[in-house]
C-alpha positions as CSV (number, residue, x, y, z in Angstrom):
1,M,119.0,144.7,116.0
2,K,116.5,146.0,113.0
3,T,114.0,148.4,113.8
4,S,111.1,150.3,112.5
5,M,109.1,153.2,113.4
6,I,105.6,152.9,114.7
7,S,103.7,155.7,116.4
8,G,107.0,157.6,117.2
9,R,108.5,154.4,118.8
10,K,111.1,152.1,117.6
11,R,109.7,148.4,117.0
12,K,111.9,145.7,118.2
13,L,112.1,142.8,116.0
14,T,113.8,139.6,117.2
15,S,111.7,136.6,116.5
16,F,112.8,133.4,114.9
17,L,109.8,133.6,112.3
18,E,110.2,137.4,111.7
19,P,111.9,137.1,108.3
20,F,109.6,134.5,107.0
21,Q,106.6,136.7,108.2
22,Q,107.7,139.5,106.4
23,K,108.0,137.7,103.1
24,V,104.5,136.3,103.6
25,V,103.2,140.0,104.4
26,N,105.1,141.4,101.3
27,Q,103.5,138.8,99.0
28,W,100.0,138.9,100.4
29,V,99.3,142.7,100.9
30,P,98.5,143.3,97.1
31,L,96.1,140.4,97.2
32,V,94.1,141.8,100.0
33,P,90.5,143.0,98.2
34,S,90.2,146.6,97.9
35,W,87.0,146.7,100.1
36,L,88.8,145.0,102.9
37,E,90.4,147.9,104.9
38,T,93.2,148.0,107.6
39,Y,90.6,148.9,109.9
40,H,88.3,145.8,109.0
41,L,91.4,143.7,109.4
42,T,92.2,145.0,113.0
43,L,88.5,144.7,114.1
44,L,87.9,141.1,112.8
45,T,90.1,139.9,115.9
46,I,86.9,141.0,118.1
47,L,84.9,138.6,116.1
48,F,87.6,135.9,116.2
49,G,87.6,136.2,119.9
50,I,83.8,135.8,120.3
51,G,84.3,132.7,118.1
52,V,86.8,131.4,120.0
53,I,84.6,131.8,123.6
54,I,81.5,129.9,121.7
55,V,83.7,127.3,120.8
56,G,84.8,126.9,124.4
57,Y,81.2,126.2,125.3
58,L,80.6,124.0,122.4
59,S,83.4,121.9,123.8
60,R,81.6,121.2,126.9
61,I,79.2,119.1,124.7
62,S,81.9,117.3,122.8
63,I,85.6,118.2,123.2
64,W,86.2,117.6,119.3
65,W,84.9,121.1,118.9
66,I,87.8,122.7,120.6
67,L,89.8,121.8,117.2
68,L,87.9,124.9,115.7
69,I,89.9,127.1,118.1
70,S,93.2,126.7,115.7
71,P,91.6,128.0,112.8
72,F,90.4,131.1,114.8
73,I,94.0,131.6,115.9
74,L,95.1,131.2,112.2
75,L,92.7,133.9,111.0
76,Q,93.5,136.2,113.8
77,Y,97.3,135.7,112.9
78,I,96.7,136.6,109.2
79,T,94.8,139.4,110.0
80,D,97.0,140.8,112.5
81,I,100.1,140.7,110.3
82,L,98.4,142.2,107.3
83,D,96.4,145.1,109.1
84,G,99.1,147.5,109.4
85,A,101.0,146.3,106.1
86,V,97.9,147.2,104.3
87,G,97.6,150.5,105.6
88,R,101.0,151.3,104.7
89,Y,100.9,149.9,101.3
90,R,97.5,151.9,100.3
91,N,98.5,155.0,102.4
92,T,95.3,154.6,104.1
93,G,96.8,153.7,107.6
94,L,95.6,154.9,110.8
95,V,98.8,155.1,112.6
96,L,97.5,156.2,116.3
97,W,94.2,154.3,116.1
98,G,95.9,151.3,114.5
99,F,98.5,151.2,117.2
100,Y,95.8,151.4,119.9
101,M,93.4,149.1,118.7
102,D,95.6,146.4,117.2
103,H,97.3,145.8,120.3
104,F,94.1,146.2,122.4
105,C,92.4,143.5,120.2
106,D,95.6,141.4,120.5
107,Y,94.9,141.6,124.2
108,L,91.2,140.8,123.9
109,F,92.0,138.0,121.8
110,A,94.5,136.3,124.3
111,M,92.0,136.7,127.3
112,A,89.5,134.9,124.8
113,L,91.7,131.9,124.6
114,V,92.1,131.8,128.0
115,A,88.6,132.1,128.8
116,A,87.9,129.3,126.0
117,Y,90.0,126.9,127.6
118,V,88.7,127.4,131.0
119,I,85.0,127.1,129.9
120,A,86.0,124.0,127.7
121,Y,87.5,122.2,130.7
122,Q,85.4,123.7,133.5
123,L,88.3,125.0,135.2
124,P,87.9,126.7,138.6
125,S,87.5,130.8,138.5
126,E,90.8,131.2,140.3
127,F,92.7,129.6,137.5
128,F,91.0,132.2,135.1
129,I,91.8,135.1,137.3
130,L,95.5,133.9,137.6
131,S,96.1,133.2,134.0
132,A,94.2,136.6,133.2
133,L,96.7,138.5,135.5
134,S,99.4,136.8,133.9
135,V,98.5,137.7,130.3
136,S,97.7,141.2,131.5
137,G,101.1,141.2,133.3
138,F,102.8,140.7,130.0
139,F,101.0,143.4,128.2
140,V,101.4,146.0,130.8
141,H,105.2,145.4,131.0
142,E,105.6,146.0,127.4
143,F,103.5,149.0,127.1
144,L,105.6,150.5,130.2
145,M,108.9,149.5,128.6
146,C,107.8,151.2,125.3
147,V,107.1,154.5,127.3
148,A,110.2,154.1,129.2
149,K,112.6,153.1,126.5
150,G,110.8,154.6,123.3
151,E,111.1,151.0,121.8
152,F,108.4,148.7,121.4
153,N,109.0,144.8,121.7
154,T,106.4,143.0,119.3
155,S,108.4,139.8,118.7
156,G,109.2,138.5,122.1
157,Y,112.6,137.4,123.6
158,Y,115.1,134.9,122.8
159,G,113.4,134.6,119.5
160,F,110.1,133.5,120.9
161,G,107.2,135.9,120.6
162,P,103.6,136.1,119.9
163,T,104.2,134.5,116.5
164,E,105.8,131.5,117.9
165,I,103.2,131.1,120.9
166,R,100.5,131.3,118.4
167,L,102.1,128.7,116.4
168,G,102.6,126.5,119.5
169,V,98.9,126.8,120.7
170,F,97.7,126.1,117.0
171,L,99.6,122.9,116.8
172,L,99.0,121.8,120.6
173,N,95.3,122.3,120.2
174,F,95.0,119.6,117.5
175,L,96.3,117.1,120.3
176,L,94.1,118.2,123.1
177,P,91.0,115.5,122.3
178,F,93.4,112.8,122.4
179,I,94.6,113.7,126.0
180,A,92.6,112.8,129.1
181,K,91.3,116.1,131.2
182,E,93.0,115.4,134.0
183,Y,96.4,115.7,132.3
184,I,95.2,118.9,130.2
185,V,94.4,120.6,133.7
186,I,97.8,119.5,135.1
187,S,99.6,120.7,132.1
188,M,97.7,124.2,132.0
189,Q,98.5,124.7,135.6
190,G,102.2,124.0,135.0
191,M,102.4,126.5,132.1
192,L,100.5,129.0,134.3
193,A,103.4,128.6,136.8
194,F,106.0,128.7,134.3
195,S,104.5,132.0,132.7
196,C,104.6,133.6,136.1
197,I,108.2,132.9,136.7
198,V,109.1,134.0,133.3
199,F,107.0,137.3,134.1
200,F,108.9,137.8,137.4
201,M,112.4,137.1,135.8
202,L,111.4,139.6,132.8
203,V,110.3,142.3,135.3
204,F,113.5,141.7,137.5
205,S,115.8,142.0,134.4
206,S,113.9,144.9,132.7
207,Q,114.0,147.0,135.9
208,K,117.9,146.4,136.4
209,K,118.4,147.8,132.8
210,L,116.1,150.8,133.4
211,W,118.3,151.4,136.8
212,K,121.6,150.9,134.7
213,L,120.1,153.4,132.0
214,D,119.4,155.9,134.8
215,M,122.7,155.6,136.6
216,E,124.6,156.3,133.2
217,R,122.4,159.3,132.5
218,K,123.1,160.7,136.0
219,R,127.0,160.4,135.2
220,K,126.6,162.1,132.0
221,S,124.7,165.1,133.4
């Protein structure tokens, strides 16, 4: 398993697209303008999140506005993969601040996406609450596992992680104007149910692994 160090923690890299992503980063980092610093790239995610929510409201006027969510996803992805790399390349990185704000901004953007679709399709507040809890659960899980194991998983499980999820949402978003609202709502409800099942399976599996590690340490002590 390939790993690298981030804020004293090992970074677990398992994504299918990780090799391609690393090549893109290595080629693009030298091209980033000198006035655009690592912290600028990180904080741009907040602006993109605000833009996504605005698009959600505009989509109530015309569902075609929802197509603009995809460019925001692409821009957030580009700045997200480049921010830390730019800091390392120029030796201007803010390790602790970068670790905290990078992942906190990722969380805000994920919540903004959920809010945008809820607003666009005028879904009930209960759906937003449950979706927010689901998204929050995955983030909390990863940070707790990071503290417990000293290993931070940024690229998901079984080859599917944030990059693959972004790509899926980016592409599926182009289909939304052509699908009836009732089918979109049913699909979103199904995705929420699926994410909850995956989350509980992940928690069950993780606690078993931690239990096993504790038992092994007790036997050795």
